[in-house]
Steps between C-alpha positions, in 0.01 A plus 500: 500500500794737557569476126148627422536791736831595336349488155201716594684745723778560246273489191687212341243420236510580131251516217517340158250559220333253268342627175128494431434508125228532238427154369443620145849642447700423821560872567566585865216693668589459869733339749419304814727576794616177675688488829828325561680468832877504543700207359453192718208295635261796517553630146181333379199722586278216619762390755572859601139584558440175691793579731376857549157368595656267759709788636208742525647734237266430209348852497840660514639282220198551278514879535879492431451289187236730354699815576813340349302397193379853428836668568694244296251542213561872500877440494461254212307756293169323514231764469164568348363393256671174604310330777668385824339199672567460875375239743346529845490239774134455609586484867659846523278766343604833657361833392804695621738280298277549193510878547880488479486296177246734344733791576797323338297425187358854481838668528697272269643664190256437216262328749444136577196317363462252786285185500458336841467120488269341753419135556164355601651425845511870572128572468410176668722576800444873541208621289435832676866614493557381146198676353602821679855476367378431149278808515800714617720368219237556233462857620879536449467374142641152565355193333417164659594150373354177634785249502500119455142487373406137456742365761213509751124539445497781756667726248198458269266563793664828593572621147172697462544657846861610459427624146861456380616690194731210403432131558815287516432143395681236698777322312331163510233627258755532221727215602254220565269309266158667469218342703171592664672711766682709237173548304323613817772750588516626141129564496511691829795724415381577146153590631659735752734654243212555257291677769779708647754563219769334713812356331596130531869424557635145480788395727748217457554531124810297412445391141340615176225245557426667836459830314235343273316351794504832690351685203235231463405553866445869432826643634639813331807521720751236610788435735757221529847380413405486131514881502776555752629416843507744789785746477629787725510760217270395216487675164254788498310561177479856372329686219252298297558191714404693809187624333402137423528437872266793564243356254528147645435612856218740410217411737163650597547775759555360849208575726540552879136481606404590863378214717121517543372548851303181478381245238147644496647838418646348183155470346427762231204737541312304237528173695175307548486496883216277624367414842479153653514305821800307614355173376553587130847637565607175668403306192667750261816477710499119483456516123808725461693265726412214268617704204829550680537128555445446132788735417725342759855599561499798261220674699496756783212527747466788748191525720372711787287387796449820695570335837688190604185327640358497150791292376315193627616143537322413171669796329836398643460152344413644160793737507739225610388304195550809284853545633582142403416557132513877435819704450437766770218538746446783751225575751453841672292589800518678830674267742621247242859372558778499242414140408139417591537151355813334354588645163261799524647842557307710749478867579343688789291811422537817709198656668478778236558277196208532255550135405342408833167596342553287184453147379742444212610191309756570229617229258757563228682265268661536151173425324244589766416799722196548720417674823203513735526848664243573770439761770312433823183714512436446870834549673626335820190601698263316265299259717345301211552123493835424333353364175264799464772762507484717188779607263535722200706293253631476149632199314762605250710331235677815393866401523620852579250537790587154629874572487460829686288330762770233549765773529292675767484180711855381441628844619378385847676161500823515701807276451463125541600367840860381517524131587767434759640142475 
């Protein structure tokens, strides 16, 4: 562990840069910054980060690596319109560290066009912090890439929520024989790209055949040893070549939308808000839960229960079953613990939280989006029998409304509990 402390305290890491190219002509459009430790057993980044995690220095190392990446890129002459891809460890999102990076990028000569790479582990582990950081970075003009898409179904589940500008396809999609899993992933990412204008980037390209496969999958950009290995001072295109980079990375304007106060507030003024008793809402909720089960591990379910006592034993059994088959499940309510049942993320609601007055079930997957958004018309003092309580509600399949409702709820979900062996 002393070795890790020495590396971090004395900034003994370096950055190398691997080219990202257009697949149609192999012209360089960006570089990904990759970390290397000092020569020896901790030179490999996976071993270095594992050692830093064991030594309790993961956050310090991650911040050091990102700062080193940006400063080394400036020294190497990498600047806009070339893109610079940098990674973030999902366990160590820190707004102060991001502010320092934003300042480096803003003051760099010629400017840095930064793309932050995030894995599905990040949003699954720390949804509230991640969504806040993404909003801050979008406001600063940065773009977001979702990394290793296809390596885990959770990446497909969170893709519509993170709204990445660039989707990086896991290397196995171009290196392995096509099968049902590849077809499923291809359908999901191409549907998202068609809706959003996002760019698909294929990783792990090592042969000309891999290039053909990547293009067939829908990728416009590629990365791998076929185009170049990581280098400390890579060649920087200029003139017409640089303009091709600008054209290749032209994306719809990044949008940093404010987080809605509550899911019900996401409904547009034209929404068809109806009135019903709890009995109908229970059945509508169960139907959406069945839809989530049908979409399985690529689906996200986030629901609210007002108060912990309404997360009944029967509800707990249903949500435990959901957690076994669905990618991510969260339940919010006043008094709910961080894990109300195994596999379900919980969140308490403060006394002044408007979500205490709501009944929400939000289900989102690559090819499905629906939400039941309801508001209690009686309030906590309502003395009606439980099943006769009345709600104003709307059932929506508008993907934008559903996504914003999910954002509103996930912004309340704190980091997952750390399991101590």
